[in-house]
N, CA, C, O and the ligand as a Tripos MOL2 file, in Angstrom:
@<TRIPOS>MOLECULE
protein
  201   199    51     0     0
PROTEIN
NO_CHARGES

@<TRIPOS>ATOM
      1 N           0.8430   -1.2000    0.0000 N.3       1 MET1
      2 CA          0.0000    0.0000    0.0000 C.3       1 MET1
      3 C           0.8770    1.2480    0.0000 C.2       1 MET1
      4 O           1.6200    1.5070    0.9470 O.2       1 MET1
      5 N           0.7770    1.9900   -1.0480 N.am      2 LYS2
      6 CA          1.6290    3.1770   -1.1520 C.3       2 LYS2
      7 C           0.8720    4.4320   -0.7640 C.2       2 LYS2
      8 O          -0.2780    4.6570   -1.1390 O.2       2 LYS2
      9 N           1.5640    5.2120   -0.0140 N.am      3 LYS3
     10 CA          0.9900    6.5180    0.3130 C.3       3 LYS3
     11 C           1.5420    7.5660   -0.6350 C.2       3 LYS3
     12 O           2.7010    7.5140   -1.0450 O.2       3 LYS3
     13 N           0.7170    8.4830   -0.9610 N.am      4 ARG4
     14 CA          1.1970    9.5730   -1.8190 C.3       4 ARG4
     15 C           1.9130   10.6090   -0.9830 C.2       4 ARG4
     16 O           1.4160   11.0650    0.0470 O.2       4 ARG4
     17 N           3.0620   10.9590   -1.4410 N.am      5 LEU5
     18 CA          3.8350   11.9620   -0.7320 C.3       5 LEU5
     19 C           3.5450   13.3390   -1.3090 C.2       5 LEU5
     20 O           3.5090   13.5460   -2.5220 O.2       5 LEU5
     21 N           3.3460   14.2360   -0.4170 N.am      6 ARG6
     22 CA          3.1570   15.6140   -0.8680 C.3       6 ARG6
     23 C           4.5080   16.2830   -0.9910 C.2       6 ARG6
     24 O           5.2700   16.3600   -0.0280 O.2       6 ARG6
     25 N           4.7840   16.7490   -2.1420 N.am      7 ARG7
     26 CA          6.0130   17.5140   -2.2850 C.3       7 ARG7
     27 C           5.7380   18.8290   -3.0040 C.2       7 ARG7
     28 O           6.4110   19.1780   -3.9730 O.2       7 ARG7
     29 N           4.7680   19.5260   -2.5270 N.am      8 ALA8
     30 CA          4.4500   20.8280   -3.1120 C.3       8 ALA8
     31 C           4.9380   21.9640   -2.2310 C.2       8 ALA8
     32 O           4.7670   23.1360   -2.5660 O.2       8 ALA8
     33 N           5.5360   21.6220   -1.1240 N.am      9 SER9
     34 CA          5.9240   22.6770   -0.1900 C.3       9 SER9
     35 C           7.3020   23.2310   -0.4900 C.2       9 SER9
     36 O           7.7250   24.2200    0.1100 O.2       9 SER9
     37 N           8.0030   22.5950   -1.4190 N.am     10 LYS10
     38 CA          9.3740   23.0580   -1.6780 C.3      10 LYS10
     39 C           9.4370   23.9960   -2.8570 C.2      10 LYS10
     40 O          10.5160   24.2260   -3.4030 O.2      10 LYS10
     41 N           8.3350   24.5320   -3.2550 N.am     11 ARG11
     42 CA          8.3610   25.3350   -4.4650 C.3      11 ARG11
     43 C           8.6810   26.7940   -4.1850 C.2      11 ARG11
     44 O           9.5530   27.3190   -4.8770 O.2      11 ARG11
     45 N           8.1070   27.4600   -3.3050 N.am     12 TRP12
     46 CA          8.2800   28.9010   -3.2260 C.3      12 TRP12
     47 C           9.5610   29.3190   -2.5340 C.2      12 TRP12
     48 O           9.5330   30.1720   -1.6460 O.2      12 TRP12
     49 N          10.6540   28.7500   -2.9130 N.am     13 SER13
     50 CA         11.9180   29.1620   -2.3150 C.3      13 SER13
     51 C          12.6930   30.0210   -3.2970 C.2      13 SER13
     52 O          12.6900   29.7720   -4.5030 O.2      13 SER13
     53 N          13.3470   31.0190   -2.7710 N.am     14 ALA14
     54 CA         14.2140   31.9060   -3.5320 C.3      14 ALA14
     55 C          13.5010   32.5650   -4.7100 C.2      14 ALA14
     56 O          13.6570   32.1220   -5.8480 O.2      14 ALA14
     57 N          12.7390   33.5890   -4.4600 N.am     15 PRO15
     58 CA         12.1120   34.3140   -5.5570 C.3      15 PRO15
     59 C          13.1500   35.0810   -6.3710 C.2      15 PRO15
     60 O          14.2060   35.4500   -5.8580 O.2      15 PRO15
     61 N          12.8450   35.3110   -7.6210 N.am     16 LYS16
     62 CA         13.8040   35.9950   -8.4800 C.3      16 LYS16
     63 C          13.8730   37.4710   -8.1260 C.2      16 LYS16
     64 O          12.8620   38.1400   -7.9130 O.2      16 LYS16
     65 N          15.0750   37.9350   -8.0730 N.am     17 LEU17
     66 CA         15.2700   39.3410   -7.7630 C.3      17 LEU17
     67 C          15.3950   40.1260   -9.0560 C.2      17 LEU17
     68 O          16.0160   39.6810  -10.0210 O.2      17 LEU17
     69 N          14.8020   41.2820   -9.0480 N.am     18 LYS18
     70 CA         15.0130   42.1930  -10.1670 C.3      18 LYS18
     71 C          15.4240   43.5360   -9.6170 C.2      18 LYS18
     72 O          15.2460   43.8300   -8.4350 O.2      18 LYS18
     73 N          15.9690   44.3320  -10.4870 N.am     19 THR19
     74 CA         16.4690   45.6140  -10.0420 C.3      19 THR19
     75 C          15.3880   46.6710  -10.1810 C.2      19 THR19
     76 O          14.7590   46.8010  -11.2300 O.2      19 THR19
     77 N          15.1880   47.3980   -9.1430 N.am     20 CYS20
     78 CA         14.2070   48.4620   -9.1650 C.3      20 CYS20
     79 C          14.6630   49.5770  -10.0930 C.2      20 CYS20
     80 O          15.7850   50.0620   -9.9490 O.2      20 CYS20
     81 N          13.8360   50.0000  -11.0370 N.am     21 PRO21
     82 CA         14.2360   51.0520  -11.9750 C.3      21 PRO21
     83 C          14.3170   52.4200  -11.3150 C.2      21 PRO21
     84 O          14.9000   53.3450  -11.8800 O.2      21 PRO21
     85 N          13.7620   52.5530  -10.1730 N.am     22 GLU22
     86 CA         13.7400   53.8590   -9.5190 C.3      22 GLU22
     87 C          14.9420   54.0520   -8.6000 C.2      22 GLU22
     88 O          15.6490   55.0550   -8.6950 O.2      22 GLU22
     89 N          15.1640   53.1060   -7.7260 N.am     23 CYS23
     90 CA         16.2490   53.2910   -6.7660 C.3      23 CYS23
     91 C          17.4030   52.3290   -7.0070 C.2      23 CYS23
     92 O          18.4850   52.5090   -6.4490 O.2      23 CYS23
     93 N          17.1830   51.3000   -7.8380 N.am     24 GLY24
     94 CA         18.2840   50.4300   -8.2090 C.3      24 GLY24
     95 C          18.5760   49.3350   -7.2120 C.2      24 GLY24
     96 O          19.6090   48.6730   -7.3140 O.2      24 GLY24
     97 N          17.7140   49.1270   -6.2710 N.am     25 SER25
     98 CA         17.9580   48.0680   -5.3110 C.3      25 SER25
     99 C          17.3090   46.7740   -5.7860 C.2      25 SER25
    100 O          16.3780   46.7910   -6.5900 O.2      25 SER25
    101 N          17.8050   45.6720   -5.2870 N.am     26 ALA26
    102 CA         17.2660   44.3660   -5.6840 C.3      26 ALA26
    103 C          15.9390   44.1250   -4.9830 C.2      26 ALA26
    104 O          15.8430   44.1570   -3.7560 O.2      26 ALA26
    105 N          14.9360   43.8870   -5.7870 N.am     27 VAL27
    106 CA         13.5950   43.6950   -5.2710 C.3      27 VAL27
    107 C          13.0550   42.3850   -5.8310 C.2      27 VAL27
    108 O          13.2380   42.1070   -7.0170 O.2      27 VAL27
    109 N          12.4060   41.5870   -5.0210 N.am     28 PRO28
    110 CA         11.7510   40.3940   -5.5720 C.3      28 PRO28
    111 C          10.7050   40.7720   -6.6060 C.2      28 PRO28
    112 O           9.9880   41.7590   -6.4430 O.2      28 PRO28
    113 N          10.6220   39.9970   -7.6550 N.am     29 SER29
    114 CA          9.6680   40.3140   -8.7110 C.3      29 SER29
    115 C           8.2400   40.1480   -8.2070 C.2      29 SER29
    116 O           7.9720   39.3580   -7.3010 O.2      29 SER29
    117 N           7.3410   40.8990   -8.8030 N.am     30 HIS30
    118 CA          5.9330   40.9230   -8.4290 C.3      30 HIS30
    119 C           5.7040   41.4510   -7.0330 C.2      30 HIS30
    120 O           4.6730   41.1970   -6.4110 O.2      30 HIS30
    121 N           6.6940   42.1970   -6.5460 N.am     31 ILE31
    122 CA          6.5480   42.8230   -5.2360 C.3      31 ILE31
    123 C           7.0030   44.2740   -5.3870 C.2      31 ILE31
    124 O           8.0100   44.5550   -6.0370 O.2      31 ILE31
    125 N           6.2710   45.1650   -4.7950 N.am     32 ALA32
    126 CA          6.6520   46.5630   -4.8640 C.3      32 ALA32
    127 C           7.9520   46.7940   -4.1050 C.2      32 ALA32
    128 O           8.2270   46.1460   -3.0950 O.2      32 ALA32
    129 N           8.7370   47.7250   -4.6120 N.am     33 CYS33
    130 CA         10.0160   48.0150   -3.9890 C.3      33 CYS33
    131 C           9.8030   48.5720   -2.5820 C.2      33 CYS33
    132 O           9.0840   49.5570   -2.4130 O.2      33 CYS33
    133 N          10.4070   47.9650   -1.5880 N.am     34 PRO34
    134 CA         10.1770   48.4190   -0.2210 C.3      34 PRO34
    135 C          10.8740   49.7270    0.1060 C.2      34 PRO34
    136 O          10.5140   50.3900    1.0780 O.2      34 PRO34
    137 N          11.8540   50.1060   -0.6790 N.am     35 SER35
    138 CA         12.5970   51.3160   -0.3400 C.3      35 SER35
    139 C          12.0310   52.5540   -1.0200 C.2      35 SER35
    140 O          12.0900   53.6430   -0.4480 O.2      35 SER35
    141 N          11.4910   52.4220   -2.2100 N.am     36 CYS36
    142 CA         10.9350   53.6010   -2.8680 C.3      36 CYS36
    143 C           9.4430   53.4460   -3.1380 C.2      36 CYS36
    144 O           8.7610   54.4340   -3.4110 O.2      36 CYS36
    145 N           8.9300   52.2310   -3.0670 N.am     37 GLY37
    146 CA          7.5010   52.0330   -3.2060 C.3      37 GLY37
    147 C           7.0290   51.9210   -4.6370 C.2      37 GLY37
    148 O           5.8280   51.9910   -4.8980 O.2      37 GLY37
    149 N           7.9520   51.7470   -5.5720 N.am     38 TYR38
    150 CA          7.5580   51.6700   -6.9650 C.3      38 TYR38
    151 C           7.3990   50.2290   -7.4140 C.2      38 TYR38
    152 O           8.1560   49.3430   -7.0170 O.2      38 TYR38
    153 N           6.4250   50.0260   -8.2280 N.am     39 TYR39
    154 CA          6.2350   48.7260   -8.8360 C.3      39 TYR39
    155 C           5.7190   48.9280  -10.2440 C.2      39 TYR39
    156 O           4.6280   49.4610  -10.4440 O.2      39 TYR39
    157 N           6.5050   48.5010  -11.2200 N.am     40 ARG40
    158 CA          6.1490   48.6520  -12.6350 C.3      40 ARG40
    159 C           5.8460   50.0940  -12.9940 C.2      40 ARG40
    160 O           4.7770   50.4110  -13.5150 O.2      40 ARG40
    161 N           6.7910   50.9500  -12.7110 N.am     41 ASP41
    162 CA          6.7510   52.3500  -13.1290 C.3      41 ASP41
    163 C           5.6460   53.1690  -12.4830 C.2      41 ASP41
    164 O           5.3190   54.2610  -12.9480 O.2      41 ASP41
    165 N           5.0930   52.6560  -11.4500 N.am     42 ARG42
    166 CA          4.1630   53.5020  -10.7180 C.3      42 ARG42
    167 C           4.3330   53.2660   -9.2310 C.2      42 ARG42
    168 O           4.7750   52.2010   -8.8000 O.2      42 ARG42
    169 N           3.9830   54.2540   -8.4740 N.am     43 GLN43
    170 CA          4.1770   54.1370   -7.0410 C.3      43 GLN43
    171 C           2.9400   53.5160   -6.4170 C.2      43 GLN43
    172 O           1.8330   54.0450   -6.5110 O.2      43 GLN43
    173 N           3.1590   52.3990   -5.7900 N.am     44 VAL44
    174 CA          2.0410   51.6810   -5.1920 C.3      44 VAL44
    175 C           2.1090   51.6960   -3.6760 C.2      44 VAL44
    176 O           1.1250   51.4130   -2.9930 O.2      44 VAL44
    177 N           3.2620   52.0240   -3.1700 N.am     45 LEU45
    178 CA          3.3990   52.1250   -1.7230 C.3      45 LEU45
    179 C           3.6970   53.5640   -1.3490 C.2      45 LEU45
    180 O           4.3610   54.2890   -2.0900 O.2      45 LEU45
    181 N           3.2130   53.9550   -0.2230 N.am     46 SER46
    182 CA          3.5310   55.3010    0.2430 C.3      46 SER46
    183 C           4.7410   55.2140    1.1650 C.2      46 SER46
    184 O           4.6580   54.7550    2.3050 O.2      46 SER46
    185 N           5.8450   55.6630    0.6370 N.am     47 VAL47
    186 CA          7.0770   55.6030    1.3970 C.3      47 VAL47
    187 C           7.5360   57.0160    1.6960 C.2      47 VAL47
    188 O           7.6240   57.8550    0.8000 O.2      47 VAL47
    189 N           7.8180   57.2630    2.9140 N.am     48 ASP48
    190 CA          8.3030   58.5880    3.2740 C.3      48 ASP48
    191 C           9.7910   58.6540    3.0330 C.2      48 ASP48
    192 O          10.5650   57.9630    3.6950 O.2      48 ASP48
    193 N          10.1910   59.4740    2.0990 N.am     49 THR49
    194 CA         11.6040   59.6010    1.7770 C.3      49 THR49
    195 C          12.0870   60.9750    2.2130 C.2      49 THR49
    196 O          12.2980   61.8690    1.3940 O.2      49 THR49
    197 N          12.2510   61.1160    3.4620 N.am     50 PHE50
    198 CA         12.7740   62.3780    3.9590 C.3      50 PHE50
    199 C          14.2060   62.2240    4.4140 C.2      50 PHE50
    200 O          14.8180   63.1910    4.8680 O.2      50 PHE50
    201 ZN         12.9700   51.1190   -5.5970 Zn       51 ZN51
@<TRIPOS>BOND
     1     1     2 1
     2     2     3 1
     3     3     4 2
     4     3     5 am
     5     5     6 1
     6     6     7 1
     7     7     8 2
     8     7     9 am
     9     9    10 1
    10    10    11 1
    11    11    12 2
    12    11    13 am
    13    13    14 1
    14    14    15 1
    15    15    16 2
    16    15    17 am
    17    17    18 1
    18    18    19 1
    19    19    20 2
    20    19    21 am
    21    21    22 1
    22    22    23 1
    23    23    24 2
    24    23    25 am
    25    25    26 1
    26    26    27 1
    27    27    28 2
    28    27    29 am
    29    29    30 1
    30    30    31 1
    31    31    32 2
    32    31    33 am
    33    33    34 1
    34    34    35 1
    35    35    36 2
    36    35    37 am
    37    37    38 1
    38    38    39 1
    39    39    40 2
    40    39    41 am
    41    41    42 1
    42    42    43 1
    43    43    44 2
    44    43    45 am
    45    45    46 1
    46    46    47 1
    47    47    48 2
    48    47    49 am
    49    49    50 1
    50    50    51 1
    51    51    52 2
    52    51    53 am
    53    53    54 1
    54    54    55 1
    55    55    56 2
    56    55    57 am
    57    57    58 1
    58    58    59 1
    59    59    60 2
    60    59    61 am
    61    61    62 1
    62    62    63 1
    63    63    64 2
    64    63    65 am
    65    65    66 1
    66    66    67 1
    67    67    68 2
    68    67    69 am
    69    69    70 1
    70    70    71 1
    71    71    72 2
    72    71    73 am
    73    73    74 1
    74    74    75 1
    75    75    76 2
    76    75    77 am
    77    77    78 1
    78    78    79 1
    79    79    80 2
    80    79    81 am
    81    81    82 1
    82    82    83 1
    83    83    84 2
    84    83    85 am
    85    85    86 1
    86    86    87 1
    87    87    88 2
    88    87    89 am
    89    89    90 1
    90    90    91 1
    91    91    92 2
    92    91    93 am
    93    93    94 1
    94    94    95 1
    95    95    96 2
    96    95    97 am
    97    97    98 1
    98    98    99 1
    99    99   100 2
   100    99   101 am
   101   101   102 1
   102   102   103 1
   103   103   104 2
   104   103   105 am
   105   105   106 1
   106   106   107 1
   107   107   108 2
   108   107   109 am
   109   109   110 1
   110   110   111 1
   111   111   112 2
   112   111   113 am
   113   113   114 1
   114   114   115 1
   115   115   116 2
   116   115   117 am
   117   117   118 1
   118   118   119 1
   119   119   120 2
   120   119   121 am
   121   121   122 1
   122   122   123 1
   123   123   124 2
   124   123   125 am
   125   125   126 1
   126   126   127 1
   127   127   128 2
   128   127   129 am
   129   129   130 1
   130   130   131 1
   131   131   132 2
   132   131   133 am
   133   133   134 1
   134   134   135 1
   135   135   136 2
   136   135   137 am
   137   137   138 1
   138   138   139 1
   139   139   140 2
   140   139   141 am
   141   141   142 1
   142   142   143 1
   143   143   144 2
   144   143   145 am
   145   145   146 1
   146   146   147 1
   147   147   148 2
   148   147   149 am
   149   149   150 1
   150   150   151 1
   151   151   152 2
   152   151   153 am
   153   153   154 1
   154   154   155 1
   155   155   156 2
   156   155   157 am
   157   157   158 1
   158   158   159 1
   159   159   160 2
   160   159   161 am
   161   161   162 1
   162   162   163 1
   163   163   164 2
   164   163   165 am
   165   165   166 1
   166   166   167 1
   167   167   168 2
   168   167   169 am
   169   169   170 1
   170   170   171 1
   171   171   172 2
   172   171   173 am
   173   173   174 1
   174   174   175 1
   175   175   176 2
   176   175   177 am
   177   177   178 1
   178   178   179 1
   179   179   180 2
   180   179   181 am
   181   181   182 1
   182   182   183 1
   183   183   184 2
   184   183   185 am
   185   185   186 1
   186   186   187 1
   187   187   188 2
   188   187   189 am
   189   189   190 1
   190   190   191 1
   191   191   192 2
   192   191   193 am
   193   193   194 1
   194   194   195 1
   195   195   196 2
   196   195   197 am
   197   197   198 1
   198   198   199 1
   199   199   200 2
@<TRIPOS>SUBSTRUCTURE
     1 MET1         2 RESIDUE 1 A MET
     2 LYS2         6 RESIDUE 1 A LYS
     3 LYS3        10 RESIDUE 1 A LYS
     4 ARG4        14 RESIDUE 1 A ARG
     5 LEU5        18 RESIDUE 1 A LEU
     6 ARG6        22 RESIDUE 1 A ARG
     7 ARG7        26 RESIDUE 1 A ARG
     8 ALA8        30 RESIDUE 1 A ALA
     9 SER9        34 RESIDUE 1 A SER
    10 LYS10       38 RESIDUE 1 A LYS
    11 ARG11       42 RESIDUE 1 A ARG
    12 TRP12       46 RESIDUE 1 A TRP
    13 SER13       50 RESIDUE 1 A SER
    14 ALA14       54 RESIDUE 1 A ALA
    15 PRO15       58 RESIDUE 1 A PRO
    16 LYS16       62 RESIDUE 1 A LYS
    17 LEU17       66 RESIDUE 1 A LEU
    18 LYS18       70 RESIDUE 1 A LYS
    19 THR19       74 RESIDUE 1 A THR
    20 CYS20       78 RESIDUE 1 A CYS
    21 PRO21       82 RESIDUE 1 A PRO
    22 GLU22       86 RESIDUE 1 A GLU
    23 CYS23       90 RESIDUE 1 A CYS
    24 GLY24       94 RESIDUE 1 A GLY
    25 SER25       98 RESIDUE 1 A SER
    26 ALA26      102 RESIDUE 1 A ALA
    27 VAL27      106 RESIDUE 1 A VAL
    28 PRO28      110 RESIDUE 1 A PRO
    29 SER29      114 RESIDUE 1 A SER
    30 HIS30      118 RESIDUE 1 A HIS
    31 ILE31      122 RESIDUE 1 A ILE
    32 ALA32      126 RESIDUE 1 A ALA
    33 CYS33      130 RESIDUE 1 A CYS
    34 PRO34      134 RESIDUE 1 A PRO
    35 SER35      138 RESIDUE 1 A SER
    36 CYS36      142 RESIDUE 1 A CYS
    37 GLY37      146 RESIDUE 1 A GLY
    38 TYR38      150 RESIDUE 1 A TYR
    39 TYR39      154 RESIDUE 1 A TYR
    40 ARG40      158 RESIDUE 1 A ARG
    41 ASP41      162 RESIDUE 1 A ASP
    42 ARG42      166 RESIDUE 1 A ARG
    43 GLN43      170 RESIDUE 1 A GLN
    44 VAL44      174 RESIDUE 1 A VAL
    45 LEU45      178 RESIDUE 1 A LEU
    46 SER46      182 RESIDUE 1 A SER
    47 VAL47      186 RESIDUE 1 A VAL
    48 ASP48      190 RESIDUE 1 A ASP
    49 THR49      194 RESIDUE 1 A THR
    50 PHE50      198 RESIDUE 1 A PHE
    51 ZN51       201 GROUP 0 **** ****
């Protein structure tokens, strides 16, 4: 009798990093930049840059 093993939990490791066009920092793709708040050429987060 074989049991089915679940091996779907090892997938979301190490998301791809891309460079933010605004501040140039490495940001995971599909995530807004945490330092400047930009995502795909528009600002989606309100970041205070004082
Ligand atoms: Zn940025």
